[in-house]
N, C-alpha and C positions, 0 to 999 in steps of 0.2 A: 222905222220904229225902234226905239231904244230897248235893248234887252233888259228886262226887269227881274233878273235872276236873284234868288235869295242869297244874301251875302253875310253869312254868319262866321264867327271867329274860328279860324283853323290855323294850327301851327304845322308847318310843312318843311321837309328837307328836299332840296333839289339835288338830285344825283346826276351830275353831268351839266356843265355850263358852257359847252361848245356852242357852235353857231345856232343849232336848233334849240338848245337849252336857253340861250339868251333871247331867242325869238319868243319862247313861251314866257320867260321872265318879264319881258316888256309888257306883254298882255296882262299878266297877273298884277304887276305893280301899278298898271293903269286902271284896271277894272275891279280889283279885289283888295281894297284897303284893309279889310279885316283878316286877310291871310298874312300871317307873320312867317318869316323865313329866318330863323335864328342861326341856321347852319346849312352849308352846302358841302357836297362831296365832289371834289374836282382835283385830279392829279396834276393838271397843267396849271402852273402859276400864271401863265399868260391868259388862259381862259378865265381863271378866277378874277384876275385884275380887271378884265373887260366886264365881267358880270358885276363886280363891285362898283364899277362906274355907272351901271344902270341904277343901282340903289342910290348913289349920290345924286344922279339926275332926277330921281323921284323923291328926293329929300327924305330918304330913309336910311337907317343905319345899315352898313354892309354886314353880312353875316360872317360868322367864323367859318373857316374852311378846314375840314378834316378829311384828307384824301383816302383814308382807310375806312371803308364802310362798316366793317365789323367793330372797330373802335368807336366810330360815330354812334352806332346803334347802342352799344353798351353804355355810352355816356348820356345820350339824348333821348332814347326811345320813350321813356316815361313822360317826357315833356312834349312829344310830337303826336300829331293826329294822323299824318299822312306822309307819303313819299311820292315824288314825281321823278321817274327814271327816264333820262334822256341820254342814253349811252349806246355804244355799239351793240348790235343785235345779239351777239354771242354772250353778252353779259347779262341780258335781261332775266333769264331764268333764275340764276343764283342770287342776283340782287333782289329780285321781287320776292323770292322765297324767304330770304333773310329778313326783309322788311315785314312781310306778312307774319312770320313767326315771332317777330318782335312786337306784334300788336298794332301795326300800322295799316291803314288803308293804302292801296297802291294804285297810282295812275302811271301806266307805262307806255312809252312811245311804241308805235308800230314798227315792224311786226312784233307781236307779243314775244314769240320765241322762235327757234330755228326749225323745230320739227314736232311731229305729233307726240312723241314720248315726253318731250319737255312741256308741251301744252297740257298733257294729262297730269304730269307731276305738279305743275303750277296750279291747276284747277283743284287738285287734291289738297294742296297746301292752303288754298283759299278757303275750302270747305272746312278744314280742320281749325283754321284760325278764326273763322266766322267774321272775316274782314272783307271789305270791298276790293275787287280787282277789276280795273277798267282799262281798256286799251284806248290810247289818245287819238282816236279817229275824228278828225274835224267834221267829216260828213255825218257819220252816225250820231254825233253829239250836237249837230246844228239844228236850229229851229226849222230850216227849210226841209231837211230830210225827215225830221219827225212829223212835219205836216204832210209830206208826201206819203209817208208810211200810213198815216191816218186815213188819207184819201183812198189808198189801195186796200186797206183792211176793212174799211167801212162798207164796201160793196158799191160805193158811188161810181167807181171806175168800170164796173162790170167784170168780165172775165179777163184775166191776165193772159195775153197771147204770146208776146215775145219781148226781149230786151236787147238793145244794141248799145254797147258801152265802149268808149275809146278814151285813152289817156296818152298824152305825149309830152316829151321834154327832151332837151339836149343833154340828157343824163350821162351818156357815155363820155362826153367831153368834160362835164362838170365834175365827175367822180373819178376820172382817170388818175391813177397813182395813189388812190386813197383806199382805206379799208373797205369801202363799199363795193369794190370790185374784187375782194378777197373772199371766196366762198366760205372758208372756215370761220370768218368773223361775221360776214353779212348774211349768210344763209341763202343768198340769191342775188339777182341783179335788178334790173329796172322794174319788172313785174312784181318782184317780191318787196321792193322798196317803195318808190312812188306809186307803182301800180297797186299796192296793197290798199290804197285809199279807194280805188275803183272797185276792187274785189269786195271789200267790206261793205261799201255803200250799196252795191247791187244786191248782195246777199241780205243786207238789212231791209232793203225795199221789198224784195219779193217774199221774204219771210217763209221760204220753203227750203227743203233739202235739194241738193243736186243729186240726181240718181245716175247720170251718165256724163262723163267729161272726156274731152280729147284736147291736146294742145301741141303746138309747134313752136320751137324756140330758135332764135338766130343769135349767136353770141357776138357776131361782128368783130372777130379777132380778139376777144377778151376771154376771161374765165367765167363769165356769168351771162345770163340771158339779157340781151339788149332790146331786141324786137320780139314780140310774142303775140300769138293768136290762140285763144282758147274758145271752145264751143261747149255748150252743155244743155242738158234737158232737166227741167225741174220735175218734182214729184207730180205736179198737176199736168205735165205734158208740155208746158210752155218752153220755148227755146230761148237760149241766151248766147250772145256773142260778146267776147271780151278781146279788145285789141290794144296792145301797148306798143308805142313807137318811141324808143329811147335814144335815137341817134338822128334827130331831126334838127331843124334850125333853132337858134336860141328862143326858147318858149317853155311854158309849163301850163297845161290846160287840160280840160276833159269835157266830154259830152256824154250824157246818159239819157237814152230815150226808152220809156216804158210804154209799150203799145198794149192797149186794152180795148175791149169791145165797145166801150162808151166814151173813152177819152184817151188822149196821149199826154203823158207827163214828160217834161224835159228838165233836167237838172245837171249838176256836176258832181264829181267825186267828193268834193269838199263842201258841198251844200251852199255854194255862194249865191245861188238863185233857184227859183222854182217857177216853172211855167206850165200852163195847161191849155191844150186845145180840145174843146168839147165838140160833140156831135153837132153839126150844123154851122160851126165856126170855120172861117177860112184861115185863121192864124192863131198863134200861141198868145196867151194873155198871162201877165205876171200874177203870181199868187203872193199876196203880202204876208210876210212873216216878220217876227222880230229879228234884229241883227244878232249875230253871234259875238260873244265876248271871249271866244277861244275855248280850248278844250278844258281848261281848269274850271 
């Protein structure tokens, strides 16, 4: 089923056009013709030229590149509606705050910030600016996870009993020698990076506070966590296990099981699918939802 999202005119600045920035750009250029991108903020000429090529492939004019975000906002803020930040984690707080204070809505790649104090500061800036601040989690923004959340909150599933979530990737090999394994820039390793998708989707689905948590990390001879296991208890008493394996064979996938008294839900951290096994059934059955057009 094709996603029928509203597509109204928006003028946006893309901050960061590296690998993930270009991934998002491709989706925006394909699915949102009414989103204009007059300017980007990219210090790497190589990354900018690759991004400009995507505009050419989409038969759209390449944007101007202003590598200094402060100068860009001073010049363009009144012409822009929003900013999409796809930059190293340690830059998110200051860049998002600057954009909010310039009157822009902000979509920021995960993780939002590095620590609690930065999170509280950014939330305060959002409230003062009265603008939108959204973290670009594919799962929480996907039709499948929104449908799953509806099933769980409606009472149809019965009592929430427990959650088992796993995510895996050959992350250690893929990120070796990059900023993602430098704690001062990344804020953490596999569980903080790719694993953030699992953490957010589970928290979104259960819709409750965690009242107890414990965790074990294995850095695998690096400076950040590579393998991790966390357990938790929700306010309702339901139990949660979270498992991240970041040093496995070439792959990237996840599996999330939500066990309830009247059914079992199965999905992924990114909301690529949704399945339900109901009482009396011997197998999972797919739940039809619209397809995602990406986080934008």
